Every structure is written in structure tokens, then in C-alpha cells.
MMTF fields as JSON, N, C-alpha, C and O atoms, coordinates in Angstrom:
{
  "mmtfVersion": "1.0.0",
  "mmtfProducer": "UNKNOWN",
  "numBonds": 267,
  "numAtoms": 268,
  "numGroups": 67,
  "numChains": 1,
  "numModels": 1,
  "chainsPerModel": [1],
  "groupsPerChain": [67],
  "chainIdList": ["A"],
  "bondAtomList": [4, 2, 8, 6, 12, 10, 16, 14, 20, 18, 24, 22, 28, 26, 32, 30, 36, 34, 40, 38, 44, 42, 48, 46, 52, 50, 56, 54, 60, 58, 64, 62, 68, 66, 72, 70, 76, 74, 80, 78, 84, 82, 88, 86, 92, 90, 96, 94, 100, 98, 104, 102, 108, 106, 112, 110, 116, 114, 120, 118, 124, 122, 128, 126, 132, 130, 136, 134, 140, 138, 144, 142, 148, 146, 152, 150, 156, 154, 160, 158, 164, 162, 168, 166, 172, 170, 176, 174, 180, 178, 184, 182, 188, 186, 192, 190, 196, 194, 200, 198, 204, 202, 208, 206, 212, 210, 216, 214, 220, 218, 224, 222, 228, 226, 232, 230, 236, 234, 240, 238, 244, 242, 248, 246, 252, 250, 256, 254, 260, 258, 264, 262],
  "bondOrderList": [1, 1, 1, 1, 1, 1, 1, 1, 1, 1, 1, 1, 1, 1, 1, 1, 1, 1, 1, 1, 1, 1, 1, 1, 1, 1, 1, 1, 1, 1, 1, 1, 1, 1, 1, 1, 1, 1, 1, 1, 1, 1, 1, 1, 1, 1, 1, 1, 1, 1, 1, 1, 1, 1, 1, 1, 1, 1, 1, 1, 1, 1, 1, 1, 1, 1],
  "groupList": [{"groupName": "UNK", "atomNameList": ["N", "CA", "C", "O"], "elementList": ["N", "C", "C", "O"], "formalChargeList": [0, 0, 0, 0], "bondAtomList": [1, 0, 2, 1, 3, 2], "bondOrderList": [1, 1, 2], "singleLetterCode": "X", "chemCompType": "L-PEPTIDE LINKING"}],
  "groupTypeList": [0, 0, 0, 0, 0, 0, 0, 0, 0, 0, 0, 0, 0, 0, 0, 0, 0, 0, 0, 0, 0, 0, 0, 0, 0, 0, 0, 0, 0, 0, 0, 0, 0, 0, 0, 0, 0, 0, 0, 0, 0, 0, 0, 0, 0, 0, 0, 0, 0, 0, 0, 0, 0, 0, 0, 0, 0, 0, 0, 0, 0, 0, 0, 0, 0, 0, 0],
  "groupIdList": [1, 2, 3, 4, 5, 6, 7, 8, 9, 10, 11, 12, 13, 14, 15, 16, 17, 18, 19, 20, 21, 22, 23, 24, 25, 26, 27, 28, 29, 30, 31, 32, 33, 34, 35, 36, 37, 38, 39, 40, 41, 42, 43, 44, 45, 46, 47, 48, 49, 50, 51, 52, 53, 54, 55, 56, 57, 58, 59, 60, 61, 62, 63, 64, 65, 66, 67],
  "secStructList": [7, 3, 3, 3, 3, 3, 7, 6, 6, 6, 7, 7, 7, 7, 6, 6, 7, 2, 2, 2, 2, 2, 7, 6, 6, 7, 7, 3, 3, 3, 3, 3, 3, 3, 6, 6, 3, 3, 3, 3, 3, 3, 7, 6, 6, 6, 7, 7, 7, 7, 7, 2, 2, 2, 2, 2, 7, 6, 6, 7, 7, 3, 3, 3, 3, 3, 7],
  "xCoordList": [19.582, 18.552, 17.325, 16.918, 16.753, 15.562, 14.3, 14.22, 13.323, 12.009, 10.928, 11.14, 9.775, 8.64, 7.99, 7.815, 7.636, 6.969, 5.735, 5.792, 4.626, 3.355, 3.089, 3.157, 2.787, 2.359, 0.836, 0.145, 0.324, -1.124, -1.921, -3.129, -1.252, -1.938, -2.209, -3.174, -1.377, -1.571, -2.406, -3.036, -2.417, -3.123, -4.638, -5.198, -5.295, -6.753, -7.492, -8.722, -6.756, -7.298, -8.355, -9.418, -8.035, -8.955, -9.032, -8.008, -10.237, -10.355, -9.767, -9.583, -9.474, -8.919, -7.448, -6.945, -6.767, -5.384, -4.483, -4.184, -4.043, -3.198, -1.807, -1.177, -1.328, -0.011, -0.017, 0.937, -1.084, -1.143, -1.273, -0.781, -1.928, -2.068, -0.779, -0.574, 0.091, 1.328, 2.431, 3.398, 2.309, 3.383, 3.428, 2.498, 4.513, 4.695, 5.088, 5.051, 5.464, 5.938, 4.884, 5.161, 3.677, 2.549, 2.883, 2.475, 3.636, 4.059, 3.043, 3.099, 2.118, 1.111, -0.222, -0.745, -0.757, -2.02, -3.136, -2.952, -4.297, -5.506, -6.45, -6.846, -6.809, -7.814, -9.089, -9.162, -10.086, -11.336, -12.388, -12.776, -12.839, -13.88, -15.237, -16.278, -15.224, -16.41, -15.942, -14.743, -16.848, -16.456, -15.364, -14.382, -15.508, -14.46, -13.852, -13.352, -13.895, -13.25, -12.165, -12.361, -11.012, -9.916, -8.65, -8.37, -7.904, -6.609, -5.534, -5.645, -4.502, -3.425, -2.143, -1.794, -1.441, -0.202, 0.866, 0.567, 2.119, 3.255, 4.025, 4.455, 4.193, 4.944, 6.426, 6.852, 7.196, 8.613, 9.433, 10.496, 8.957, 9.67, 9.578, 10.51, 8.458, 8.25, 8.739, 9.022, 8.837, 9.233, 10.695, 11.577, 10.933, 12.299, 12.887, 14.059, 12.091, 12.578, 12.686, 13.466, 11.903, 11.992, 11.443, 11.864, 10.5, 9.981, 8.801, 8.345, 8.295, 7.156, 5.932, 5.219, 5.691, 4.524, 4.586, 3.551, 5.785, 5.953, 5.431, 4.757, 5.744, 5.296, 3.789, 3.177, 3.184, 1.757, 0.853, -0.358, 1.392, 0.561, 0.164, 1.023, -1.124, -1.547, -1.475, -1.41, -1.486, -1.44, -0.007, 0.208, 0.965, 2.345, 2.564, 3.419, 1.785, 1.822, 2.888, 3.102, 3.55, 4.573, 5.915, 6.031, 6.927, 8.279, 9.238, 8.933, 10.396, 11.438, 12.354, 12.816, 12.609, 13.426, 14.53, 14.294, 15.724, 16.856, 16.65, 16.331, 16.834, 16.686, 18.015, 18.078],
  "yCoordList": [-1.57, -1.285, -2.148, -2.301, -2.698, -3.54, -2.683, -1.645, -3.152, -2.509, -3.572, -4.721, -3.182, -4.105, -4.272, -3.31, -5.52, -5.854, -6.68, -7.595, -6.351, -7.025, -8.061, -7.751, -9.288, -10.334, -10.26, -10.704, -9.702, -9.479, -10.778, -10.779, -11.887, -13.179, -13.706, -14.443, -13.341, -13.786, -12.809, -13.2, -11.55, -10.502, -10.724, -10.972, -10.63, -10.803, -9.471, -9.447, -8.372, -7.026, -6.631, -6.11, -6.891, -6.568, -5.06, -4.377, -4.534, -3.105, -2.787, -1.62, -3.818, -3.632, -4.043, -4.406, -3.996, -4.462, -4.017, -2.829, -4.962, -4.601, -4.133, -3.347, -4.607, -4.178, -2.698, -1.982, -2.236, -0.818, 0.068, 1.196, -0.441, 0.326, 0.341, 1.231, -0.649, -0.743, 0.161, 0.433, 0.63, 1.404, 2.824, 3.609, 3.133, 4.473, 5.508, 6.708, 5.049, 5.953, 6.203, 6.856, 5.685, 5.864, 5.373, 5.978, 4.261, 3.727, 2.76, 2.474, 2.253, 1.309, 2.024, 2.517, 2.068, 2.771, 1.776, 0.785, 2.066, 1.288, 2.172, 3.239, 1.74, 2.436, 1.619, 0.5, 2.173, 1.453, 1.895, 3.063, 0.945, 1.212, 0.697, 1.215, -0.301, -0.907, -1.68, -1.706, -2.315, -2.949, -3.989, -3.993, -4.865, -5.84, -5.634, -6.578, -4.419, -4.04, -3.03, -1.819, -3.564, -2.75, -3.055, -4.207, -2.018, -2.186, -1.7, -0.612, -2.505, -2.159, -2.01, -2.877, -0.892, -0.611, -0.163, 0.425, -0.449, -0.018, 1.041, 0.807, 2.205, 3.302, 3.091, 3.281, 2.704, 2.391, 3.615, 3.481, 4.794, 6.023, 6.279, 6.809, 5.9, 6.123, 4.949, 5.117, 3.774, 2.569, 2.673, 2.993, 2.4, 2.435, 1.037, 0.898, 0.003, -1.367, -1.85, -2.756, -1.249, -1.602, -2.999, -3.632, -3.493, -4.838, -5.0, -6.124, -3.926, -4.023, -4.587, -5.43, -4.131, -4.589, -6.09, -6.756, -6.621, -8.059, -8.855, -9.871, -8.392, -9.095, -8.963, -9.855, -7.88, -7.651, -8.228, -8.307, -8.63, -9.166, -10.604, -11.485, -10.872, -12.226, -13.231, -14.436, -12.751, -13.637, -13.93, -14.805, -13.216, -13.383, -12.87, -13.376, -11.856, -11.334, -10.256, -9.808, -9.84, -8.802, -9.395, -10.093, -9.112, -9.54, -8.406, -7.522, -8.436, -7.451, -8.001, -9.14, -7.17, -7.576, -6.541, -5.336, -7.025, -6.138, -5.465, -6.125, -4.161, -3.441, -3.185, -2.591],
  "zCoordList": [7.76, 8.75, 8.461, 7.309, 9.501, 9.343, 9.334, 9.991, 8.571, 8.484, 8.573, 8.187, 9.081, 9.178, 7.811, 7.064, 7.502, 6.239, 6.573, 7.394, 5.933, 6.17, 5.087, 3.898, 5.492, 4.573, 4.505, 5.422, 3.423, 3.299, 3.228, 3.466, 2.901, 2.87, 4.274, 4.477, 5.243, 6.626, 7.442, 8.425, 7.044, 7.799, 7.743, 6.675, 8.906, 8.931, 8.743, 8.72, 8.611, 8.36, 9.389, 9.05, 10.636, 11.72, 11.941, 11.907, 12.167, 12.487, 13.862, 14.204, 14.643, 15.991, 16.03, 17.093, 14.925, 14.763, 15.917, 16.04, 16.769, 17.893, 17.468, 18.175, 16.33, 15.862, 15.498, 15.8, 14.852, 14.485, 15.713, 15.731, 16.721, 17.959, 18.777, 19.602, 18.547, 19.316, 18.778, 19.489, 17.545, 16.918, 17.473, 17.289, 18.144, 18.733, 17.691, 17.961, 16.501, 15.457, 14.386, 13.38, 14.6, 13.683, 12.266, 11.275, 12.191, 10.9, 10.301, 9.105, 11.111, 10.607, 10.533, 11.533, 9.327, 9.086, 8.807, 8.1, 9.382, 9.105, 8.311, 8.78, 7.122, 6.325, 6.434, 5.926, 7.091, 7.348, 6.34, 6.295, 5.537, 4.55, 5.026, 4.622, 5.865, 6.451, 7.665, 7.941, 8.404, 9.653, 9.453, 10.195, 8.475, 8.201, 6.82, 6.208, 6.342, 5.093, 5.45, 5.356, 5.863, 6.38, 5.586, 5.254, 5.292, 4.633, 5.601, 6.166, 5.785, 6.702, 5.896, 5.095, 6.12, 5.407, 6.385, 7.424, 6.041, 6.852, 6.071, 4.942, 6.686, 6.088, 6.405, 7.544, 5.413, 5.631, 6.013, 6.618, 5.669, 6.034, 7.542, 8.146, 8.136, 9.573, 10.424, 11.611, 9.826, 10.563, 11.007, 10.21, 12.281, 12.821, 12.983, 13.333, 12.733, 12.855, 14.291, 14.586, 15.192, 16.614, 16.908, 17.876, 16.079, 16.233, 17.173, 17.386, 17.737, 18.652, 17.925, 18.471, 16.712, 15.951, 15.678, 15.639, 15.491, 15.239, 16.428, 16.256, 17.627, 18.845, 19.059, 19.647, 18.599, 18.83, 17.746, 17.952, 16.608, 15.521, 15.836, 15.82, 16.124, 16.501, 15.351, 15.592, 14.106, 12.958, 12.512, 11.672, 13.057, 12.611, 11.204, 10.477, 10.816, 9.459, 9.254, 8.128, 10.319, 10.214, 10.6, 11.608, 9.791, 10.108, 9.801, 9.0, 10.441, 10.172, 9.087, 9.164, 8.071, 6.935, 6.745, 6.836, 6.485, 6.213, 4.855, 3.865, 4.825, 3.55, 2.91, 1.834]
}
């Protein structure tokens, strides 16, 4: 089964992350510490591997990987 994986080197950690907003399964979490101090994580337990977040990530920081 494929799961979404975030490349933190490519992620711009935007507080307006469109990929996190696109996830219908609430698998992408944004932890906001300040306006541009944001941490983005993918919960592999909630991820279904649908790939919607991959299409919405403008930086191309999310990819589907076989587990």
C-alpha cells in the first residue's frame, strides 16, 4: 500500500499549505508556532494513499511511496 511522504527539504512550511487543506482524511497536520514557523507532518495511520495531497503540493514535496 502506498503512503504519502513529505520531503522536509522541499517543503516551504507555509501556514496556508494547500496539501494539508486538500486531505479529506485529516492525515496532514500543520503545527503553527508563528506566522512562518510551521511544522507539517503526515500521519501514516490516517493516510490512505489517495494521492490528492501530491497534486496540491506546489513545491512537489509530497510523494507516494510503497510501504
